[in-house]
Structure formats: structure tokens, C-alpha cells
N, C-alpha and C positions, 0 to 999 in steps of 0.2 A: 599403153593404156593411160588415159587421163584421169586423174583423181578428181572427185567432186566434193563439195562441202555444202551443207545446208546453210542458207543465208536467210535472215529474218528481216521483215519490213521495218524500216526505221524512219522513213520519210516518204511523203507523197505530196505532189503539188500539181496544180492544174494551170494551164495557160489559156489565153484568149482564143487560141486556135483549136480548142477542144482536144488537147493532148494532155494525158496524165503522165507524169514522170514519177517513177517509184525508185527508191533507193533501198537496197538490201545490204545488210552487213553480216559478216561472219560472227559467230558467238563471242569472239574476243573484241569486236568492234574495230579491229585493226585493218580490215580490208572491206571494200564495198564493190557493188556492181549496180549500175543504173540502167533502168529500162524505160522506154517510152512506148506508148500505144495510144491509139485513138480512143476517146472516151466511149464511143459507141461500142467498142469491143470490150469494154470493161463493165458492161451492164450487169454481168454476173458477179461483180466484185473483183477485188484485187487479192491475190494469194498472200497469206501472211508469211509464207516461207517458200523458197524455191531451192532446187538443187542447181549448183553452179559449178562449172569447170574451174579449177583453181587458176587456170591460165587466163580466165576472163576477169579476174579480180584486180582491183586497183588498190594500192596501199593508201591508208589514211595517215597523213604525216603530221597533222595537227593533234596534239595530245588532248586538247579540250573536246575536239570532234570525236576522237576515239572514245572518250569517257561518255559523251552524250550517246553515241551509238551503242556502246556496251549497256548503258542504262536502259535504252529503248528496247534492245534485244531481250534483256531480262524481263521487262514489262510485258512485251508481246508474247514471249514464250510462256509466261505465267498465266496469261489470259486466254490464249488460243491454242488449239491443236495445230500441228504442222500443216494439215490439209484443209484448214478453214480459209474462208475469204472474208474480207471486210469491205 
């Protein structure tokens, strides 16, 4: 059985090819997962949190990035419910 963890939106960016890249971090900011999708598929918004298999996470090795992600997770968790979109 694979364990999962709730990850929170910490970054999103758009490219010229109409792709949105979202980055979600664990509550500690120590691990992330990145997702890409066509903007047309994101018309309903981007989830503020997702459940992710622990095996899909990548470590954040830069301490400043970890702190930035931790801060953003705290902000997003304080402003939104887990099932909301932005």
C-alpha cells in the first residue's frame, strides 16, 4: 500500500504554449511535486491542494526554497479549504 500526503499549491506559472505548471509542496516544504496541464483544462481553476503518493515527491534541497514553500503552504492553508480552487 502506498501512502499519500496532502500537498498545497505553492507556485504556478504559464508558458507561451498555453501550458500551466503548478508546484505543490508538503506541509513542511521539504518535498514537492510538479504538474503540467493545458490551460483549457484549467478553466475551472487550479486545486489548492492535492493528495500525492509519497513516491511521486521530489526533495527540495535548497534551504531557502524550503522556507519559501513552507511559508506559502501556511498562507494557502490559512486562506483556503483543501477542496477549493483558484
